C-alpha positions in Angstrom: -24.4 13.9 -1.1 -20.7 13.0 -0.9 -20.8 9.9 1.2 -21.3 6.8 -1.0 -23.9 4.4 0.4 -24.0 0.7 -0.3 -27.0 -1.5 0.5 -26.8 -4.5 2.7 -28.8 -7.6 1.9 -32.5 -7.4 2.5 -32.7 -10.1 5.1 -29.6 -8.8 6.8 -31.1 -5.3 6.9 -34.3 -6.7 8.4 -32.6 -8.7 11.1 -30.2 -5.9 11.9 -32.9 -3.4 12.5 -35.2 -5.8 14.3 -32.6 -7.3 16.7 -30.1 -4.5 17.3 -32.5 -1.7 18.1 -35.6 -3.4 19.2 -34.4 -4.1 22.8 -31.8 -1.5 23.4 -33.5 0.1 26.4 -33.7 -0.4 30.1 -35.8 -3.3 31.3 -37.2 -2.3 34.6 -40.3 -4.1 35.8 -42.2 -0.8 35.7 -41.7 2.3 33.5 -39.0 4.7 34.6 -36.5 7.1 33.2 -33.4 5.1 32.3 -31.2 8.0 33.5 -32.4 7.3 37.1 -30.3 4.1 37.0 -26.6 4.8 37.2 -26.0 1.5 35.3 -27.8 2.8 32.3 -26.1 6.2 32.5 -22.8 4.2 32.1 -24.4 2.1 29.4 -25.5 4.9 27.2 -22.1 6.5 27.5 -20.4 3.3 26.2 -19.0 2.5 29.7 -19.9 -1.1 29.5 -17.5 -2.5 32.1 -18.9 -0.1 34.7 -22.5 -0.8 33.7 -22.0 -4.5 33.8 -20.5 -4.4 37.3 -23.6 -2.4 38.5 -26.1 -4.7 36.8 -24.4 -7.8 38.2 -24.7 -6.3 41.7 -28.4 -5.6 41.1 -28.9 -9.3 40.1 -27.3 -10.4 43.4 -29.5 -8.1 45.4 -32.7 -9.2 43.6 -32.2 -12.6 41.9 -35.9 -13.0 41.1 -36.2 -10.0 38.8 -36.0 -11.2 35.2 -35.4 -7.7 33.9 -32.1 -7.4 35.7 -30.8 -10.5 33.9 -31.7 -8.8 30.6 -29.6 -5.8 31.6 -26.6 -8.0 32.2 -27.0 -9.9 28.9 -27.7 -6.7 27.0 -24.5 -5.0 28.3 -22.3 -8.0 27.5 -23.6 -8.0 23.9 -23.3 -4.2 23.4 -19.8 -4.2 24.9 -18.8 -6.8 22.2 -20.4 -4.8 19.5 -18.6 -1.7 20.7 -15.3 -3.5 20.6 -16.0 -4.6 17.1 -16.8 -1.1 15.8 -20.5 -2.0 15.2 -22.3 0.8 17.1 -22.6 3.3 14.3 -25.2 4.1 11.7 -23.3 2.3 9.0 -24.4 -0.9 10.6 -27.9 -0.3 9.3 -27.3 1.9 6.3 -25.1 -0.7 4.7 -22.1 1.5 4.2 -19.6 -0.8 5.8 -19.1 -4.6 5.8 -20.2 -5.4 9.3 -23.0 -7.7 8.1 -20.5 -9.7 6.1 -17.6 -9.7 8.6 -16.7 -13.0 10.4 -18.3 -13.8 13.6 -17.4 -11.7 16.6 -14.8 -13.3 18.8 -16.7 -13.2 22.0 -15.0 -15.0 24.9 -16.3 -18.3 26.2 -16.9 -16.7 29.6 -19.0 -13.8 28.2 -20.9 -16.2 26.0 -21.8 -18.3 29.0 -22.9 -15.4 31.1 -25.0 -14.0 28.2 -26.8 -17.3 27.6 -27.3 -18.0 31.3 -28.8 -14.5 31.8 -31.1 -14.7 28.9 -32.3 -18.2 29.9 -32.9 -17.0 33.5 -34.8 -13.9 32.3 -37.1 -16.1 30.1 -37.7 -18.7 32.9 -38.6 -16.1 35.5 -40.9 -14.2 33.2 -42.7 -17.3 32.0 -43.3 -18.3 35.7 -44.9 -14.9 36.2 -47.0 -15.4 33.1 -48.3 -18.7 34.3 -49.8 -16.9 37.3 -51.0 -14.0 35.2 -50.9 -14.2 31.4 -51.7 -10.5 31.2 -48.7 -9.3 33.2 -47.4 -6.7 30.7 -44.1 -6.3 32.5 -43.4 -10.0 32.3 -44.4 -9.9 28.7 -42.0 -7.0 28.1 -39.2 -8.9 29.8 -39.9 -11.9 27.6 -39.8 -9.6 24.5 -36.5 -8.1 25.5 -34.9 -11.5 26.3 -35.9 -13.0 22.9 -34.8 -9.8 21.2 -31.4 -10.0 22.9 -31.2 -13.6 21.9 -31.9 -12.6 18.3 -29.1 -10.0 18.6 -26.7 -12.6 19.7 -27.6 -15.2 17.1 -27.4 -12.8 14.2 -24.4 -10.6 15.2 -22.3 -13.1 17.0 -23.2 -16.5 15.6 -24.4 -15.3 12.2 -27.5 -17.6 12.5 -29.9 -15.6 10.5 -33.0 -17.8 10.5 -32.7 -18.6 14.2 -32.4 -14.8 14.8 -35.5 -14.2 12.7 -37.4 -16.8 14.8 -36.4 -15.1 18.0 -37.3 -11.7 16.6 -40.8 -13.0 15.7 -41.2 -14.3 19.2 -40.3 -10.9 20.6 -42.7 -9.2 18.3 -45.6 -11.4 19.3 -45.0 -10.7 23.0 -45.0 -7.0 22.1 -48.2 -7.3 20.2 -50.0 -8.7 23.3 -48.6 -5.8 25.4 -50.2 -3.3 23.1 -53.5 -5.2 23.1 -53.6 -5.1 26.8 -52.1 -1.6 27.3 -52.5 0.6 24.2 -51.1 3.5 26.1 -47.8 1.8 26.7 -46.0 4.1 24.3 -42.6 2.4 24.7 -44.0 -0.8 23.2 -44.4 1.1 19.9 -40.7 0.9 19.4 -40.9 -2.6 18.0 -44.1 -2.0 16.1 -42.8 1.1 14.4 -39.5 -0.5 13.7 -41.0 -3.6 12.1 -43.4 -1.5 9.9 -40.5 0.5 8.6 -38.2 -2.4 8.0 -40.7 -4.6 6.3 -41.7 -1.8 4.0 -38.0 -1.7 2.8 -38.0 -5.4 1.9 -38.6 -7.0 -1.5 -42.0 -8.6 -2.1 -41.2 -12.2 -1.1 -39.8 -11.0 2.3 -42.6 -8.6 2.9 -44.9 -11.6 2.4 -42.9 -13.6 4.9 -43.1 -10.7 7.4 -46.9 -10.4 6.9 -47.4 -14.1 7.7 -45.7 -13.4 11.0 -47.6 -10.3 12.0 -45.2 -7.7 10.5 -46.9 -4.9 8.5 -45.3 -2.8 5.8 -46.0 0.9 6.3 -42.8 3.1 6.2 -44.4 6.4 7.1 -46.5 4.9 10.0 -43.4 3.1 11.2 -41.4 6.4 11.4 -44.4 8.1 13.0 -44.5 5.5 15.8 -40.8 5.9 16.4 -41.2 9.6 16.5 -43.9 9.1 19.1 -41.6 7.0 21.3 -38.8 9.5 20.9 -41.0 12.4 21.9 -43.2 10.8 24.6 -41.7 7.4 25.6 -40.1 6.7 28.9 -37.7 3.8 28.9 -37.2 3.7 25.1 -37.1 7.3 24.1 -33.3 7.4 23.7 -33.3 4.2 21.7 -36.0 5.6 19.4 -33.9 8.7 18.8 -30.9 6.6 17.9 -33.0 4.4 15.6 -34.6 7.4 14.0 -31.2 9.0 13.3 -30.1 5.8 11.6 -33.3 5.6 9.6 -33.1 9.3 8.6 -29.6 8.7 7.3 -30.8 5.7 5.2 -33.7 7.8 3.9 -31.3 10.7 3.0 -32.8 13.0 5.6 -29.7 14.3 7.5 -31.4 17.5 8.4 -33.9 15.4 10.5 -31.1 13.3 12.0 -28.9 16.2 13.2 -31.2 17.5 16.0 -31.6 14.0 17.4 -27.9 13.4 17.4 -27.1 16.8 19.0 -29.6 16.1 21.7 -28.2 12.7 22.3 -24.6 14.1 22.4 -25.7 16.6 25.1 -27.6 14.0 27.1 -24.7 11.5 26.9 -21.6 13.7 26.7 -19.2 10.9 27.2 -20.5 9.0 24.2 -18.3 10.3 21.4 -20.1 8.2 18.8 -23.0 10.6 18.6 -20.5 13.3 17.6 -19.0 11.1 14.9 -22.5 10.5 13.6 -22.9 14.3 13.3 -19.8 14.3 11.0 -21.6 11.7 8.8 -24.8 13.8 8.6 -22.9 17.0 7.7 -21.0 15.0 5.1 -24.3 13.8 3.6 -25.5 17.4 3.5 -22.4 18.4 1.6 -21.3 20.7 4.5 -17.6 20.0 4.6 -16.7 22.8 7.0 -19.3 21.8 9.7 -18.1 18.2 9.5 -14.5 19.2 9.9 -15.5 21.5 12.8 -17.1 18.6 14.7 -14.0 16.4 14.1 -11.9 19.3 15.5 -14.1 19.4 18.6 -13.7 15.6 19.1 -10.0 15.9 18.8 -9.8 18.8 21.2 -11.9 16.8 23.8 -9.6 13.8 23.3 -6.4 15.9 23.8 -7.9 17.6 26.9 -8.7 14.2 28.3 -12.4 15.0 28.7 -14.5 12.2 30.4 -15.3 9.4 28.0 -12.6 10.4 25.5 -9.7 8.6 27.2 -10.4 5.4 25.4 -10.8 7.0 22.0 -7.6 6.6 19.9 -6.4 9.7 18.0 -6.1 7.4 15.0 -9.9 7.1 14.9 -10.3 10.9 14.4 -7.5 10.9 11.8 -9.2 8.2 9.9 -12.5 10.0 10.0 -11.0 13.2 8.7 -9.0 11.4 6.0 -12.1 9.5 4.9 -14.1 12.7 4.8 -11.5 14.5 2.7 -11.3 11.6 0.3 -15.0 12.1 -0.6 -14.4 15.8 -1.0 -11.5 15.1 -3.4 -9.0 16.9 -1.1 -6.6 14.1 -1.8 -3.2 15.4 -0.5 -4.7 16.2 2.9 -6.7 13.0 2.9 -3.6 11.0 2.4 -1.8 12.8 5.2 -4.5 11.9 7.7 -4.8 8.3 6.5 -1.1 7.9 6.9 -1.3 9.2 10.5 -4.2 6.8 11.2 -2.3 3.8 10.0 0.9 4.4 11.8 -0.7 2.6 14.7 -3.5 0.8 13.0 -3.6 -1.7 15.9 -5.4 1.1 17.8 -8.3 0.9 15.4 -11.1 -1.7 15.3 -10.6 -4.2 12.5 -13.0 -2.8 9.8 -11.7 0.8 10.4 -8.1 -0.3 10.1 -8.8 -2.2 6.9 -10.8 0.7 5.5 -8.0 3.1 6.2 -5.6 1.1 4.1 -8.2 0.7 1.4 -8.6 4.4 1.3 -4.8 4.9 1.1 -4.8 2.7 -1.9 -7.6 4.6 -3.6 -6.2 8.0 -2.8 -2.8 6.9 -4.1 -4.3 5.6 -7.3 -6.1 9.0 -7.8 -2.8 10.7 -7.2 -1.0 8.5 -9.8 1.2 6.6 -7.3 0.5 3.0 -8.4 3.1 1.4 -6.2 1.8 3.0 -3.0 -1.7 2.1 -4.0 -1.0 -1.6 -4.4 0.7 -1.6 -1.0 -2.4 -0.1 0.5 -4.7 -2.7 -1.1 -2.5 -5.6 -0.1 -2.3 -4.4 3.5 -6.1 -4.0 3.7 -6.5 -7.6 2.5 -4.0 -8.9 5.0 -5.8 -7.2 7.9 -9.2 -8.5 7.1 -8.9 -11.2 4.5 -12.4 -12.5 4.7 -14.2 -9.1 4.7 -16.0 -7.2 2.0 -13.3 -4.6 2.3 -10.7 -7.2 1.2 -12.9 -8.2 -1.7 -13.1 -4.6 -2.8 -9.4 -4.0 -2.4 -8.6 -7.1 -4.5 -10.5 -5.5 -7.4 -7.8 -2.8 -7.6 -4.7 -4.9 -7.4 -4.5 -5.3 -11.2 -6.7 -2.3 -12.2 -6.2 1.1 -10.7 -9.1 2.7 -8.8 -10.9 5.4 -10.6 -13.7 7.5 -9.1 -16.7 7.2 -11.3 -18.8 9.9 -9.7 -19.4 11.6 -6.4 -22.8 10.8 -5.0 
């Protein structure tokens, strides 16, 4: 495998899986295909402004439906994650520094709307549960709302323990759903997710998880997620995304690729699924296929295909330069990285910093120390508090040398 993989902290990994993916599906008060809702068609294609407008209209039309408020808060959060370059498998595989980046700079207006929507969803759901404690759709809305709150606390506020508390609350509501309705396949998303994640934790955190109802069984966790991906209704696409990320972490790119190809076909305006295919082919050591997918992305961008208008060419150039770096095709890598950094303001912060770090590393490998130092210093200036800056600082006084390709 040519793409080097770092590991995020155990608690960070736990919270990231539990909060980011556990509630990423539609929240209708009864099961239904998410593609039947135009708002979610926009959502899954990363068109968050359009999705939010539709969900806000739905709230106005039916202000007593808790699940609609969840849709609003979910879209606000994912829009911010998208803007911050966080919606890629590196978030959970630990191969970038998102977990260690500063808090996301969400606006005061978005923060207020998110908090108000989550609070309203919980209030309305709890009112229904007072009338009927076994209302599985009210329980589901509660689970989603607390999961979204965990998302926000962890990813925006960096409040890990509060996020863990919210994740536990969401899981308990999900447990009750499966007790009442074992055939509610979509509810297995959280169960399968928790079983997988807890199995990856060190012993003391597995014990913490067990005290709060989380079980450690990696293979059963994956099996449940496969069940949701194959037979779920509202959460099947989220299960597919989650499985692709897990398969990457488990070094199973051959299992991830069919999922990603199907997602790319289902949501053709979401270019992230095609970028993920590049990662999988790289992990397989299939350089030509990875470059072919990048060529297809660039062609779609240049043709102005729907969904690709907001994709900067620099993002493709960075991906190609980074790929070639790992394959030791250094001259071509440097060419693409230079193109990507000509307008680095078009890139999200971590990608821009990584591009300059790579320029430094490639330059060191080519023997150009002066250019290498300039690359490292620029990476540090772009994201001074990031893990990328910390890595770049290691090479200011001592040239980068590739130890081995993994």
